C-alpha positions as CSV (number, residue, x, y, z in Angstrom):
1,M,195.6,74.6,63.1
2,G,197.7,71.8,61.1
3,P,199.6,71.8,57.5
4,A,196.4,69.4,56.1
5,T,194.9,72.9,56.0
6,E,197.1,74.5,54.1
7,H,196.9,74.9,50.6
8,P,200.1,73.2,48.5
9,L,201.7,76.4,47.6
10,R,200.6,79.1,49.5
11,Y,204.1,79.5,51.5
12,E,205.1,79.0,48.0
13,L,203.0,82.3,46.5
14,A,203.0,84.1,49.8
15,S,207.3,84.1,49.2
16,E,207.6,85.1,45.6
17,L,206.1,88.8,46.9
18,H,209.5,88.9,48.3
19,A,211.2,87.1,46.2
20,R,212.5,90.0,43.5
21,P,213.4,93.2,45.9
22,S,214.6,96.3,44.5
23,P,218.2,96.8,45.7
24,R,219.5,99.1,48.5
25,L,221.8,101.2,47.7
26,T,223.5,104.7,48.7
27,A,225.2,107.7,46.6
28,P,227.4,107.7,44.8
29,A,227.3,104.4,42.6
30,T,227.7,102.5,39.7
31,C,225.0,99.9,38.1
32,A,225.7,98.1,34.9
33,F,222.8,96.1,34.0
34,V,222.3,93.8,31.1
35,A,219.6,91.2,30.0
36,F,219.6,88.6,27.6
37,K,216.8,87.5,25.5
38,E,216.9,83.5,22.6
39,P,216.0,85.5,19.6
40,R,213.0,82.6,18.3
41,N,210.9,80.4,21.0
42,A,212.5,82.7,24.0
43,A,208.8,81.4,26.0
44,N,210.2,77.8,25.8
45,R,214.1,77.8,26.0
46,D,216.2,75.8,28.2
47,R,216.1,77.5,31.3
48,G,218.9,75.0,32.4
49,Q,221.2,76.9,30.3
50,D,220.4,80.0,32.0
51,V,221.6,79.5,35.3
52,A,224.6,77.3,33.6
53,H,225.7,80.8,32.1
54,L,224.7,82.4,35.6
55,S,226.8,79.6,37.1
56,Q,230.0,80.5,35.4
57,L,229.8,84.3,36.3
58,T,229.5,83.9,39.6
59,T,232.5,80.9,40.0
60,R,234.7,83.7,37.5
61,H,234.4,86.1,40.2
62,G,234.6,83.7,43.3
63,G,230.7,84.4,44.0
64,P,227.8,81.5,45.7
65,R,226.4,79.3,43.6
66,P,223.1,79.6,42.3
67,D,220.3,77.7,43.1
68,P,219.4,75.9,39.7
69,E,215.3,75.7,41.0
70,D,215.5,79.5,41.6
71,S,214.2,81.7,38.9
72,H,216.1,85.0,41.2
73,Y,219.2,84.9,42.2
74,Q,221.5,88.2,44.6
75,G,225.1,87.4,45.8
76,K,228.3,89.5,46.3
77,L,230.3,89.1,43.4
78,G,233.4,90.8,44.8
79,R,233.0,94.9,45.7
80,H,229.9,94.2,43.1
81,D,226.0,93.0,44.2
82,L,225.0,90.9,41.5
83,K,221.0,90.2,41.3
84,W,220.0,88.1,38.4
85,E,215.7,87.3,37.5
86,S,214.7,84.8,34.8
87,H,211.5,86.3,33.1
88,T,209.3,84.8,30.7
89,E,211.1,85.6,27.6
90,F,214.5,86.7,28.9
91,V,217.0,87.0,32.1
92,T,218.7,90.2,33.7
93,Y,221.7,90.5,35.5
94,M,222.2,93.6,37.7
95,A,225.5,94.5,39.2
96,T,226.1,97.5,41.4
97,V,228.8,99.3,43.0
98,P,229.8,101.9,45.4
99,G,231.6,104.9,44.1
100,L,231.8,106.4,40.2
101,P,234.5,105.1,37.6
102,I,236.9,107.9,37.2
103,R,235.6,108.9,33.6
104,P,231.4,109.5,33.6
105,F,230.3,106.3,31.8
106,D,233.3,104.4,31.3
107,P,233.0,101.3,30.1
108,S,235.5,99.8,32.5
109,A,232.2,100.3,35.2
110,G,230.5,96.9,33.0
111,A,233.6,94.9,33.2
112,I,231.2,92.6,35.8
113,F,230.1,90.8,32.2
114,P,233.4,90.3,30.4
115,E,233.1,90.1,26.5
116,D,233.5,86.7,26.6
117,W,231.1,85.3,29.0
118,Q,228.6,87.5,27.3
119,R,229.1,86.1,24.0
120,Q,228.7,82.7,25.1
121,A,225.1,83.8,26.9
122,P,222.4,81.1,25.2
123,G,220.7,84.3,24.2
124,K,221.2,87.4,22.6
125,R,222.1,91.0,24.3
126,I,218.7,92.8,24.0
127,A,219.6,95.3,26.8
128,A,222.4,97.1,28.3
129,V,222.4,100.2,31.0
130,L,224.9,102.0,32.7
131,V,223.1,104.3,35.3
132,Q,225.7,106.5,37.5
133,I,224.3,107.4,41.2
134,D,225.3,110.9,42.4
135,F,224.1,113.8,44.4
136,L,222.3,116.4,43.3
137,P,224.4,119.4,42.9
138,D,223.3,122.5,45.2
139,D,222.9,124.2,41.6
140,P,220.6,123.0,39.3
141,A,222.5,124.3,36.6
142,E,226.2,122.4,37.5
143,A,223.8,119.2,36.7
144,L,222.7,120.7,33.5
145,E,226.5,121.1,32.2
146,R,227.2,117.6,33.2
147,M,224.4,116.6,31.3
148,G,225.1,118.4,28.4
149,N,228.3,116.8,28.2
150,W,226.6,113.3,28.5
151,F,224.1,113.6,26.2
152,A,222.6,114.2,22.9
153,R,220.9,117.7,23.2
154,D,217.9,116.9,21.0
155,S,216.9,113.2,23.0
156,L,217.9,114.8,26.4
157,T,215.0,113.8,28.8
158,S,215.6,115.0,32.4
159,V,213.0,115.1,35.4
160,W,212.3,115.4,38.9
161,V,210.9,111.7,40.2
162,L,209.2,110.8,43.4
163,D,208.2,114.4,44.2
164,E,211.7,116.2,43.5
165,S,213.7,113.4,45.6
166,A,215.5,112.6,42.3
167,M,216.2,113.5,39.4
168,I,216.8,110.8,36.0
169,A,218.5,112.2,32.8
170,G,219.2,110.2,29.6
171,D,218.9,110.4,26.2
172,F,218.2,106.9,24.8
173,R,221.0,106.3,22.9
174,I,223.4,103.1,22.7
175,D,227.6,104.6,23.0
176,S,230.3,103.3,20.8
177,D,230.5,100.3,23.7
178,G,226.6,99.6,23.2
179,W,226.1,100.8,26.6
180,M,222.8,103.1,27.1
181,R,223.1,105.2,29.7
182,F,221.6,107.0,32.5
183,A,222.1,109.9,35.5
184,L,220.4,109.8,38.7
185,F,220.8,112.3,41.0
186,V,219.6,112.1,44.4
187,R,219.4,114.6,47.6
188,P,221.3,113.4,50.3
189,D,218.6,113.0,52.7
190,V,216.8,109.9,50.4
191,G,217.1,106.5,51.7
192,A,218.9,103.3,50.4
193,G,215.5,102.3,50.1
194,R,214.0,104.4,47.1
195,I,217.3,104.7,45.6
196,G,217.0,101.4,44.6
197,R,213.8,101.5,44.2
198,I,214.2,103.9,41.4
199,L,217.3,102.6,39.9
200,H,214.9,99.1,39.7
201,R,212.2,101.2,37.9
202,L,214.5,102.9,35.2
203,V,216.2,99.6,34.0
204,E,212.9,97.7,33.9
205,L,211.8,100.8,32.0
206,E,214.3,100.2,29.2
207,T,214.2,97.1,29.4
208,Y,210.5,96.6,28.9
209,R,210.9,99.6,26.3
210,A,213.2,97.4,24.6
211,M,211.1,94.1,24.3
212,S,207.8,96.1,22.9
213,M,210.1,97.2,20.4
214,L,210.3,93.7,18.7
215,G,206.7,93.9,18.1
216,L,207.4,96.7,15.5
217,G,209.6,94.7,13.0
218,R,207.2,91.5,13.1
219,A,204.6,94.4,12.5
220,R,206.2,95.6,9.4
221,G,206.9,92.1,8.2
222,L,203.2,91.4,8.9
223,S,202.4,94.7,6.7
224,R,204.1,93.7,3.5
225,R,202.0,90.2,3.5
226,L,199.2,91.7,4.2
227,N,200.2,93.7,1.1
228,E,200.1,91.1,-1.1
229,L,197.2,89.1,0.3
230,E,194.8,92.0,0.6
231,P,195.0,92.3,-3.8
232,R,193.6,88.6,-3.8
233,L,190.7,88.8,-1.1
234,T,189.5,91.8,-3.0
235,A,189.4,89.5,-6.2
236,I,188.2,86.9,-4.8
237,V,184.9,89.2,-3.6
238,E,184.7,90.8,-7.0
239,G,184.8,86.9,-8.4
240,M,181.7,85.9,-6.9
241,T,179.8,88.5,-9.1
242,D,181.3,87.5,-12.7
243,G,180.2,83.9,-12.8
244,R,183.1,81.9,-11.9
245,E,182.4,78.4,-10.5
246,P,182.1,78.2,-6.8
247,D,184.4,75.7,-6.6
248,E,187.2,78.0,-8.4
249,V,186.1,80.7,-5.6
250,L,186.7,78.4,-2.4
251,H,189.8,77.3,-3.6
252,D,191.0,80.8,-3.8
253,L,189.5,81.9,-0.9
254,L,190.6,79.1,1.4
255,A,194.4,79.9,0.2
256,V,194.1,83.1,1.4
257,S,191.8,82.5,4.6
258,A,195.0,79.7,5.6
259,E,197.6,82.4,4.8
260,L,196.1,84.8,7.1
261,E,195.8,82.5,9.8
262,A,199.1,81.5,10.1
263,Q,199.7,84.5,10.3
264,A,198.2,84.9,12.9
265,V,199.1,82.2,14.6
266,Q,203.0,83.5,14.0
267,H,202.2,86.5,15.5
268,S,199.2,86.3,17.9
269,F,202.0,85.7,21.1
270,R,204.3,88.9,20.2
271,F,201.5,91.0,19.5
272,G,200.2,90.0,23.2
273,A,203.7,90.7,24.4
274,T,204.0,93.6,22.7
275,A,200.8,94.8,24.6
276,A,202.0,94.0,27.6
277,Y,205.4,95.1,28.4
278,E,203.8,98.8,26.6
279,A,201.8,98.7,29.6
280,I,204.4,98.6,32.4
281,V,206.9,100.6,30.3
282,M,203.9,103.4,30.5
283,D,203.2,101.7,35.0
284,R,207.0,102.1,35.0
285,I,207.0,106.3,34.3
286,Q,203.7,106.3,36.4
287,A,205.2,104.9,39.6
288,L,208.2,107.6,38.9
289,R,206.0,110.5,39.6
290,E,207.8,112.7,37.1
291,S,207.5,116.3,36.9
292,R,209.6,119.0,34.7
293,F,212.8,119.7,35.4
294,H,214.2,123.1,34.4
295,G,212.1,123.5,31.6
296,R,213.8,119.8,29.8
297,Q,211.5,117.3,27.7
298,M,209.8,114.7,30.3
299,L,209.9,110.4,30.1
300,T,205.9,110.8,28.8
301,E,206.8,113.4,26.0
302,F,209.9,111.8,24.4
303,M,207.8,108.1,24.8
304,R,204.6,110.1,22.8
305,R,206.8,111.3,20.3
306,R,209.3,108.4,19.7
307,Y,207.7,105.2,21.3
308,Q,203.9,105.5,21.2
309,P,204.3,105.8,17.4
310,A,206.1,102.6,17.4
311,M,203.3,101.2,19.3
312,R,200.6,102.5,17.1
313,T,201.8,100.6,14.2
314,V,202.1,97.1,16.0
315,K,198.4,97.6,16.8
316,S,197.5,98.8,13.2
317,A,198.8,96.0,11.9
318,E,197.1,93.7,14.7
319,A,193.9,95.0,13.8
320,R,194.4,95.2,9.9
321,L,195.2,91.4,10.0
322,N,192.3,90.6,12.5
323,Q,190.0,92.7,10.0
324,M,191.0,91.0,6.8
325,I,190.5,87.4,8.6
326,D,186.8,88.9,9.3
327,R,186.4,89.5,5.8
328,T,187.4,86.0,4.9
329,E,184.9,84.8,7.2
330,R,182.3,87.1,5.7
331,A,183.3,86.0,2.2
332,G,183.1,82.1,3.1
333,E,179.6,83.2,4.5
334,L,178.4,84.8,1.0
335,L,179.9,82.0,-1.3
336,R,178.0,79.1,1.2
337,T,174.7,81.6,0.5
338,R,175.3,81.6,-3.1
339,V,176.0,78.2,-3.1
340,D,172.6,77.3,-0.8
341,V,170.9,79.3,-3.5
342,Q,172.2,77.8,-6.2
343,R,171.0,74.4,-4.8
344,S,167.9,75.2,-3.9
345,A,166.9,76.0,-7.5
346,Q,168.9,73.3,-8.3
347,N,166.6,71.1,-5.9
348,Q,163.2,73.3,-6.9
349,D,164.1,72.0,-10.8
350,L,164.6,68.5,-9.5
351,L,161.0,68.3,-7.4
352,S,159.4,69.7,-10.4
353,R,160.8,67.2,-12.9
354,M,159.6,64.2,-10.0
355,D,156.1,65.8,-10.3
356,R,156.1,65.6,-13.7
357,R,157.8,62.3,-13.6
358,A,155.0,61.1,-11.0
359,D,152.2,62.4,-13.2
360,L,153.0,60.2,-16.0
361,Q,153.7,57.5,-13.8
362,L,150.0,58.0,-12.9
363,R,148.9,58.0,-16.2
364,L,150.8,55.0,-17.1
365,Q,149.2,53.3,-14.8
366,H,145.7,54.3,-15.1
367,T,146.3,53.0,-18.7
368,V,147.8,49.9,-17.2
369,E,145.3,49.3,-14.9
370,G,142.7,49.3,-17.8
371,L,144.8,46.9,-19.9
372,S,144.8,44.5,-17.0
373,V,141.1,44.9,-16.5
374,V,140.2,43.6,-20.0
375,A,143.5,41.1,-19.8
376,I,142.0,39.4,-16.6
377,S,138.6,40.0,-17.9
378,Y,139.5,37.7,-21.6
379,Y,140.8,35.3,-19.3
380,A,137.9,35.1,-16.8
381,V,135.7,35.0,-19.4
382,G,137.5,31.5,-21.0
383,L,137.5,29.8,-18.0
384,L,134.1,30.5,-17.1
385,S,132.6,29.4,-20.4
386,Y,134.8,26.1,-20.3
387,A,133.6,25.4,-16.7
388,L,130.1,26.4,-17.9
389,A,130.2,25.0,-21.4
390,P,128.5,21.1,-19.7
391,V,125.4,23.7,-18.2
392,A,125.1,25.0,-21.9
393,S,125.1,21.9,-23.3
394,A,122.3,20.4,-20.6
395,L,119.7,23.9,-21.2
396,V,120.9,23.6,-25.2
397,L,122.3,26.9,-25.0
398,D,124.5,28.1,-27.8
399,K,128.4,28.8,-26.3
400,A,128.5,32.4,-28.3
401,I,125.7,33.4,-26.3
402,L,126.9,32.2,-23.0
403,V,130.2,34.4,-23.8
404,A,128.3,37.1,-24.6
405,A,126.2,37.1,-21.3
406,L,129.6,36.1,-18.7
407,T,131.6,38.8,-20.8
408,P,130.1,42.3,-19.3
409,I,129.4,40.0,-15.6
410,A,133.4,39.3,-15.6
411,V,134.0,42.9,-16.7
412,L,132.5,44.3,-14.1
413,V,133.1,42.1,-11.4
414,V,137.4,42.4,-12.1
415,W,136.5,46.5,-12.3
416,W,135.3,46.2,-8.9
417,G,138.1,44.0,-7.7
418,M,140.9,45.9,-9.0
419,R,138.9,49.0,-7.4
420,R,139.0,47.3,-4.2
421,V,142.8,46.3,-4.4
422,R,143.5,50.0,-5.0
423,R,141.6,51.2,-2.3
424,S,143.0,49.7,0.1
425,L,146.2,50.0,-0.5
426,H,146.1,53.7,-0.5
427,D,144.6,53.7,3.2
428,G,147.3,51.6,3.9
429,D,149.5,54.2,3.1
430,T,147.7,57.1,4.8
431,P,148.6,57.6,7.9
432,H,146.1,57.7,10.4
433,S,145.5,60.8,12.9
């Protein structure tokens, strides 16, 4: 088959399946991960600035420069392997290096991302994670002791993952240097590909958790605004029964409806993104296939207690906004019904007045027709008397007798003629079957 038979995007779409592979790592190793997001309108940001920021980092460490058209990058920066990805709203940097720092979770492990370079980022840092990858001790009590020294006990989660081939521990807290810390302990026989996949899912879990939590602040602000609008909407609905003029009610209803629609436009993307990110978070947890480690808190338990309430708050605010929009629509329908009823009553009254006016016009018409018969007869008799005067003289007939004889004849003829004219007009207005 020649190129003419291929869809122009076939190879590009197939390559996308393999464009973002997980890193391959062997223990012990250290990972530093950061993600940056524009505070506003991140989906429509200038992605050229993201690539330029990446180029500054690769140039600083003597690594290969990225292709400006690519949305992902992998390269060697000294001892570090760097993986960069551009997403819809954010960009991520993952740097891995063999070995562990002298002190556990030493901030120097993130020196691959200098402070001044981070300050120059197009967006703001939304996630910063340090992950230490080490072999699982033969005695799990040793791992428990280490975790007790590294993490806060009240929020510590530690779980077996992927059929107890590795153990993940972390407390989802940010330390004094701005890093969130996780420990990954693996068995000696776990391959480099599996370690890389576990690490990738772990940093994605934290990144998408942080992104989804952005909806919480928006939900709280929206709830405050809805608290202000709800009494106004209630007053508008109640005002439909207290005799207020429809025009006044409609003006208030349009103001509230416009505000609600504006809120929906402002929050629809963020709420939709929050739902999508939440689904990814739960998918990443499910993909780890966690099981309980020595009676410790699991990721699903931590998320159920501390993460899901925030997501329910977002969903509740979105549902409340949609309910209020529905209420405004129903209020508009009620107001329209009220106006239609009033208009029907007005039309009925108008038709009644028109009927009375038509009846009056008919009576006037009959009166005018009677007067017309008299007037036309009067002139007809006068004309005929003049016309027949010679005949009356020849017959030696008194003119008074002639006029008296002509009068009833003229009246009957005129009356009959007027009736024929009215009947012909009536028949002309009546449609034929």
